VOROTI-639144 format. One record per residue (C-alpha): x, y, z negated; residue in three letters; chain. Coordinates in steps of 0.02 Angstrom, whole numbers, padded with zeros to 5 digits. Example, Ala and Ser with C-alpha at 12.3 -4.5 7.8 and 13.67 -1.06 7.14 Angstrom:
! VOROTI-639144
+--------+--------+--------+--------+--------+
:      x :      y :      z : residu : chaine :
+--------+--------+--------+--------+--------+
:  00615 : -00225 : -00390 :    ala :      A :
:  00684 : -00053 : -00357 :    ser :      A :
+--------+--------+--------+--------+--------+
***
This chain:
! VOROTI-639144
+--------+--------+--------+--------+--------+
:      x :      y :      z : residu : chaine :
+--------+--------+--------+--------+--------+
: -03700 : -02122 :  00925 :    met :      A :
: -03549 : -02126 :  00804 :    thr :      A :
: -03391 : -02221 :  00826 :    leu :      A :
: -03454 : -02311 :  00652 :    glu :      A :
: -03443 : -02500 :  00629 :    asn :      A :
: -03634 : -02505 :  00634 :    trp :      A :
: -03756 : -02652 :  00692 :    leu :      A :
: -03900 : -02577 :  00674 :    leu :      A :
: -03976 : -02400 :  00651 :    arg :      A :
: -04144 : -02350 :  00605 :    val :      A :
: -04185 : -02209 :  00645 :    glu :      A :
: -04377 : -02088 :  00558 :    arg :      A :
: -04470 : -02245 :  00599 :    leu :      A :
: -04672 : -02236 :  00540 :    his :      A :
: -04813 : -02349 :  00560 :    lys :      A :
: -04967 : -02312 :  00498 :    his :      A :
: -05147 : -02404 :  00496 :    phe :      A :
: -05294 : -02326 :  00523 :    gly :      A :
: -05375 : -02161 :  00597 :    pro :      A :
: -05255 : -02048 :  00503 :    thr :      A :
: -05322 : -01871 :  00432 :    cys :      A :
: -05254 : -01702 :  00392 :    pro :      A :
: -05244 : -01747 :  00202 :    asp :      A :
: -05149 : -01927 :  00222 :    cys :      A :
: -04974 : -01896 :  00184 :    his :      A :
: -05048 : -01743 :  00047 :    arg :      A :
: -05159 : -01891 : -00042 :    leu :      A :
: -05024 : -02038 :  00006 :    thr :      A :
: -04836 : -02098 : -00079 :    gly :      A :
: -04740 : -02135 : -00212 :    pro :      A :
: -04796 : -01991 : -00300 :    asp :      A :
: -04966 : -01998 : -00270 :    asn :      A :
: -04949 : -02215 : -00330 :    gly :      A :
: -05041 : -02246 : -00145 :    arg :      A :
: -05011 : -02316 :  00016 :    ser :      A :
: -05194 : -02304 :  00087 :    arg :      A :
: -05277 : -02121 :  00089 :    cys :      A :
: -05404 : -02124 :  00004 :    pro :      A :
: -05498 : -02029 :  00111 :    arg :      A :
: -05506 : -02104 :  00286 :    cys :      A :
: -05446 : -02258 :  00244 :    gly :      A :
: -05275 : -02232 :  00322 :    thr :      A :
: -05103 : -02363 :  00271 :    val :      A :
: -04950 : -02278 :  00277 :    trp :      A :
: -04853 : -02430 :  00307 :    ala :      A :
: -04674 : -02354 :  00320 :    cys :      A :
: -04659 : -02166 :  00327 :    val :      A :
: -04493 : -02067 :  00384 :    asp :      A :
: -04389 : -02235 :  00349 :    val :      A :
: -04201 : -02200 :  00394 :    asn :      A :
: -04078 : -02355 :  00370 :    ile :      A :
: -03915 : -02423 :  00463 :    gln :      A :
: -03823 : -02574 :  00447 :    leu :      A :
: -03638 : -02598 :  00458 :    glu :      A :
: -03579 : -02780 :  00564 :    ala :      A :
: -03557 : -02914 :  00443 :    gly :      A :
: -03652 : -02828 :  00307 :    glu :      A :
: -03797 : -02895 :  00198 :    val :      A :
: -03921 : -02769 :  00176 :    leu :      A :
: -04069 : -02789 :  00049 :    gly :      A :
: -04246 : -02715 :  00025 :    ile :      A :
: -04335 : -02731 : -00108 :    val :      A :
: -04510 : -02680 : -00173 :    gly :      A :
: -04675 : -02760 : -00225 :    glu :      A :
: -04828 : -02797 : -00119 :    ser :      A :
: -04875 : -02659 :  00003 :    gly :      A :
: -04740 : -02575 : -00013 :    ser :      A :
: -04715 : -02590 :  00178 :    gly :      A :
: -04536 : -02673 :  00190 :    lys :      A :
: -04604 : -02843 :  00288 :    ser :      A :
: -04692 : -02695 :  00400 :    thr :      A :
: -04519 : -02636 :  00435 :    leu :      A :
: -04441 : -02804 :  00450 :    leu :      A :
: -04575 : -02845 :  00581 :    gln :      A :
: -04549 : -02687 :  00678 :    met :      A :
: -04352 : -02727 :  00676 :    ile :      A :
: -04406 : -02895 :  00735 :    tyr :      A :
: -04475 : -02826 :  00890 :    leu :      A :
: -04641 : -02904 :  00836 :    ala :      A :
: -04743 : -02727 :  00773 :    leu :      A :
: -04730 : -02591 :  00878 :    arg :      A :
: -04675 : -02407 :  00782 :    pro :      A :
: -04779 : -02277 :  00825 :    asp :      A :
: -04627 : -02158 :  00815 :    ser :      A :
: -04422 : -02164 :  00760 :    gly :      A :
: -04287 : -02265 :  00848 :    his :      A :
: -04224 : -02417 :  00825 :    ile :      A :
: -04043 : -02415 :  00891 :    trp :      A :
: -03940 : -02593 :  00912 :    tyr :      A :
: -03755 : -02614 :  00970 :    arg :      A :
: -03650 : -02734 :  00992 :    asp :      A :
: -03467 : -02755 :  00972 :    glu :      A :
: -03402 : -02660 :  01133 :    gly :      A :
: -03566 : -02605 :  01212 :    glu :      A :
: -03660 : -02440 :  01209 :    pro :      A :
: -03818 : -02431 :  01095 :    ala :      A :
: -03979 : -02469 :  01130 :    arg :      A :
: -04153 : -02424 :  01068 :    asp :      A :
: -04236 : -02550 :  01044 :    leu :      A :
: -04430 : -02464 :  01029 :    val :      A :
: -04389 : -02416 :  01218 :    ser :      A :
: -04389 : -02592 :  01281 :    leu :      A :
: -04562 : -02678 :  01369 :    asn :      A :
: -04623 : -02811 :  01307 :    arg :      A :
: -04546 : -02932 :  01417 :    tyr :      A :
: -04376 : -02847 :  01366 :    glu :      A :
: -04408 : -02850 :  01170 :    ala :      A :
: -04465 : -03034 :  01199 :    arg :      A :
: -04263 : -03085 :  01262 :    val :      A :
: -04192 : -03002 :  01159 :    phe :      A :
: -04257 : -03057 :  01013 :    arg :      A :
: -04221 : -03234 :  01087 :    asn :      A :
: -04060 : -03228 :  01130 :    ser :      A :
: -04011 : -03073 :  00975 :    arg :      A :
: -04128 : -03085 :  00850 :    ile :      A :
: -04154 : -03247 :  00721 :    gly :      A :
: -04271 : -03242 :  00551 :    ile :      A :
: -04321 : -03344 :  00420 :    val :      A :
: -04499 : -03341 :  00356 :    tyr :      A :
: -04575 : -03355 :  00178 :    gln :      A :
: -04680 : -03489 :  00207 :    arg :      A :
: -04596 : -03619 :  00344 :    pro :      A :
: -04752 : -03637 :  00431 :    glu :      A :
: -04721 : -03468 :  00478 :    leu :      A :
: -04567 : -03506 :  00567 :    gly :      A :
: -04573 : -03678 :  00624 :    leu :      A :
: -04699 : -03772 :  00755 :    asn :      A :
: -04738 : -03917 :  00653 :    met :      A :
: -04807 : -04010 :  00772 :    arg :      A :
: -04635 : -04027 :  00835 :    phe :      A :
: -04492 : -04128 :  00804 :    ser :      A :
: -04337 : -04022 :  00713 :    ile :      A :
: -04249 : -04070 :  00867 :    gly :      A :
: -04380 : -03978 :  00946 :    gly :      A :
: -04411 : -03831 :  00869 :    asn :      A :
: -04222 : -03781 :  00864 :    val :      A :
: -04237 : -03840 :  01067 :    ala :      A :
: -04385 : -03715 :  01081 :    glu :      A :
: -04256 : -03559 :  01020 :    lys :      A :
: -04140 : -03622 :  01136 :    leu :      A :
: -04266 : -03624 :  01290 :    leu :      A :
: -04312 : -03470 :  01225 :    leu :      A :
: -04149 : -03405 :  01260 :    ala :      A :
: -04142 : -03467 :  01410 :    glu :      A :
: -04025 : -03610 :  01386 :    trp :      A :
: -04078 : -03772 :  01501 :    arg :      A :
: -03942 : -03900 :  01494 :    his :      A :
: -04039 : -04047 :  01385 :    phe :      A :
: -03854 : -04145 :  01337 :    gly :      A :
: -03799 : -03963 :  01264 :    arg :      A :
: -03942 : -03925 :  01162 :    ile :      A :
: -03959 : -04078 :  01096 :    arg :      A :
: -03794 : -04046 :  01044 :    ala :      A :
: -03802 : -03862 :  00969 :    arg :      A :
: -03940 : -03941 :  00863 :    thr :      A :
: -03827 : -04076 :  00780 :    thr :      A :
: -03698 : -03955 :  00768 :    glu :      A :
: -03839 : -03835 :  00665 :    leu :      A :
: -03893 : -03985 :  00583 :    met :      A :
: -03740 : -04020 :  00499 :    val :      A :
: -03725 : -03834 :  00473 :    lys :      A :
: -03853 : -03800 :  00388 :    thr :      A :
: -03854 : -03978 :  00269 :    glu :      A :
: -03948 : -04070 :  00340 :    leu :      A :
: -03939 : -04249 :  00389 :    pro :      A :
: -03904 : -04251 :  00588 :    pro :      A :
: -03980 : -04429 :  00613 :    glu :      A :
: -04182 : -04385 :  00558 :    arg :      A :
: -04146 : -04254 :  00723 :    ile :      A :
: -04316 : -04340 :  00784 :    asp :      A :
: -04403 : -04330 :  00630 :    asp :      A :
: -04576 : -04226 :  00621 :    glu :      A :
: -04558 : -04058 :  00478 :    pro :      A :
: -04706 : -04142 :  00364 :    ala :      A :
: -04564 : -04271 :  00322 :    thr :      A :
: -04469 : -04099 :  00227 :    phe :      A :
: -04469 : -04058 :  00076 :    ser :      A :
: -04471 : -03865 :  00040 :    gly :      A :
: -04275 : -03826 :  00026 :    gly :      A :
: -04261 : -03932 :  00192 :    met :      A :
: -04376 : -03841 :  00295 :    leu :      A :
: -04281 : -03678 :  00233 :    gln :      A :
: -04146 : -03738 :  00312 :    arg :      A :
: -04231 : -03790 :  00454 :    val :      A :
: -04274 : -03634 :  00473 :    gln :      A :
: -04104 : -03559 :  00460 :    ile :      A :
: -04038 : -03666 :  00589 :    ala :      A :
: -04178 : -03640 :  00700 :    lys :      A :
: -04130 : -03437 :  00677 :    ala :      A :
: -03955 : -03473 :  00731 :    leu :      A :
: -03961 : -03585 :  00888 :    ala :      A :
: -03975 : -03419 :  00996 :    ser :      A :
: -03789 : -03382 :  00892 :    arg :      A :
: -03866 : -03172 :  00838 :    pro :      A :
: -03818 : -03040 :  00796 :    gly :      A :
: -03935 : -02999 :  00651 :    leu :      A :
: -04020 : -03117 :  00530 :    leu :      A :
: -04204 : -03058 :  00436 :    leu :      A :
: -04220 : -03144 :  00307 :    leu :      A :
: -04405 : -03132 :  00234 :    asp :      A :
: -04452 : -03167 :  00070 :    glu :      A :
: -04364 : -03358 :  00077 :    ile :      A :
: -04334 : -03404 : -00068 :    thr :      A :
: -04524 : -03370 : -00168 :    ser :      A :
: -04599 : -03549 : -00201 :    gly :      A :
: -04430 : -03638 : -00206 :    leu :      A :
: -04378 : -03721 : -00364 :    asp :      A :
: -04192 : -03647 : -00435 :    val :      A :
: -04078 : -03771 : -00376 :    ser :      A :
: -04164 : -03767 : -00224 :    val :      A :
: -04158 : -03561 : -00212 :    gln :      A :
: -03991 : -03584 : -00283 :    ala :      A :
: -03946 : -03720 : -00143 :    arg :      A :
: -04013 : -03615 : -00015 :    val :      A :
: -03925 : -03464 : -00058 :    leu :      A :
: -03762 : -03537 : -00077 :    asp :      A :
: -03795 : -03607 :  00102 :    leu :      A :
: -03826 : -03426 :  00156 :    leu :      A :
: -03662 : -03360 :  00091 :    arg :      A :
: -03559 : -03461 :  00180 :    arg :      A :
: -03646 : -03446 :  00338 :    ile :      A :
: -03605 : -03271 :  00300 :    gln :      A :
: -03432 : -03291 :  00253 :    trp :      A :
: -03423 : -03403 :  00388 :    glu :      A :
: -03477 : -03335 :  00529 :    asp :      A :
: -03494 : -03124 :  00477 :    arg :      A :
: -03643 : -03108 :  00531 :    ile :      A :
: -03775 : -02970 :  00484 :    thr :      A :
: -03913 : -02986 :  00367 :    met :      A :
: -04054 : -02884 :  00330 :    leu :      A :
: -04131 : -02958 :  00171 :    leu :      A :
: -04323 : -02927 :  00101 :    val :      A :
: -04353 : -03013 : -00048 :    ser :      A :
: -04453 : -02937 : -00224 :    his :      A :
: -04303 : -03044 : -00324 :    asp :      A :
: -04195 : -02933 : -00399 :    leu :      A :
: -04070 : -03084 : -00458 :    gly :      A :
: -04065 : -03144 : -00239 :    val :      A :
: -04031 : -02973 : -00179 :    val :      A :
: -03914 : -02978 : -00314 :    arg :      A :
: -03824 : -03113 : -00258 :    gln :      A :
: -03833 : -03091 : -00077 :    leu :      A :
: -03830 : -02901 : -00024 :    ala :      A :
: -03681 : -02775 : -00039 :    arg :      A :
: -03791 : -02616 : -00024 :    arg :      A :
: -03995 : -02608 : -00056 :    thr :      A :
: -04130 : -02489 : -00013 :    ile :      A :
: -04299 : -02490 : -00137 :    val :      A :
: -04467 : -02467 : -00059 :    met :      A :
: -04644 : -02381 : -00118 :    lys :      A :
: -04786 : -02341 : -00053 :    asn :      A :
: -04706 : -02350 :  00114 :    gly :      A :
: -04556 : -02234 :  00070 :    his :      A :
: -04388 : -02257 :  00052 :    ile :      A :
: -04357 : -02190 : -00159 :    val :      A :
: -04176 : -02262 : -00213 :    glu :      A :
: -04039 : -02325 : -00079 :    ala :      A :
: -03848 : -02377 : -00125 :    gly :      A :
: -03724 : -02509 : -00177 :    leu :      A :
: -03833 : -02654 : -00249 :    thr :      A :
: -03726 : -02676 : -00447 :    asp :      A :
: -03752 : -02468 : -00463 :    gln :      A :
: -03960 : -02479 : -00422 :    ile :      A :
: -03986 : -02656 : -00509 :    leu :      A :
: -03853 : -02567 : -00689 :    glu :      A :
: -03922 : -02365 : -00674 :    asp :      A :
: -04053 : -02388 : -00592 :    pro :      A :
: -04102 : -02185 : -00558 :    gln :      A :
: -04273 : -02175 : -00487 :    his :      A :
: -04415 : -02228 : -00623 :    pro :      A :
: -04470 : -02351 : -00499 :    tyr :      A :
: -04300 : -02428 : -00475 :    thr :      A :
: -04308 : -02418 : -00653 :    gln :      A :
: -04454 : -02499 : -00683 :    leu :      A :
: -04413 : -02661 : -00585 :    leu :      A :
: -04256 : -02689 : -00636 :    val :      A :
: -04344 : -02670 : -00831 :    ser :      A :
: -04484 : -02819 : -00771 :    ser :      A :
: -04330 : -02899 : -00717 :    ala :      A :
: -04237 : -02914 : -00875 :    leu :      A :
+--------+--------+--------+--------+--------+
***
C-alpha cells in the first residue's frame, strides 16, 4: 500500500452468478453488449473492477440497469461476497485492512460501525414497524451503543442535522413523505459516524424540488463532515452535482473513468457518449 490519502481501494474485483464455461469471457462484456453468457447463462456482474476513493471525496458510478454498479456497491457494503479480488479500507493513522478477508461476524461489526448506506427505496434501509427514533437507535445498538440517553440525544442531533422535526422522533415512518424518509435514511446511515457513506439511486422517484433539497443536504453534510461518499446513479445530473470523479460501467466492466466534468463534457467511450447525449 502506498502513502496516498486514500480511504478505500478496490483491486481486481470479480463477481459472477452461474456455473461459468470456457466461452464466458469471449461472449460477454461491453464489446458484445451483454453480461449474460449465451452458452451457460452465467451473469458477469463485475469483472476486474479497480477503483480508489480518496478520504473526503465523492465518487460517482453511472451505468444502465444491469451494468454491475449496484452489485459493486453491495460488495463494498459487505452484503455480497466477491469471487475474487480485494477491498482495502484504511482509516487515518491505521493500517489498511482487506475487508474481503473478514469473517461474517467481523464483517457485520465493521459494516455497522464504519459504513452507512442509503437506498433508493426507504423500506430497504428502514424498519417500517419501528419509530423514527427506533430506526436510528437500531443502527447505534448494532454499533454497540448501550446508553439510552446517549442514543436518544444522538438521534435528536441527527434529526436536526438532516432537517427533520425532532419532536417527531417517536412517529412511525408511514407518516413521513418520500423526501423525509430519505432524510431518515441519511440520519440512520450517519448514526455511528461512519467513514464511508454509500448512496444507491437515492433521488430516483422523488419530485424535482424534493430531489434538490436532498442533494443540498448531502452537499452540506459532505462539506461539514468531510465524509467519503460513493454514489451510484443513472442520473448524470445528480452525479454532476455531487461527485468530483466518476466511473462509467457497462456489462460488468468499467469503460471510462475520470473527472466528472471531463467525462460529461468530453466523453471518450461510445457508451459514455450515448449516456451523455441521451441525458441532454
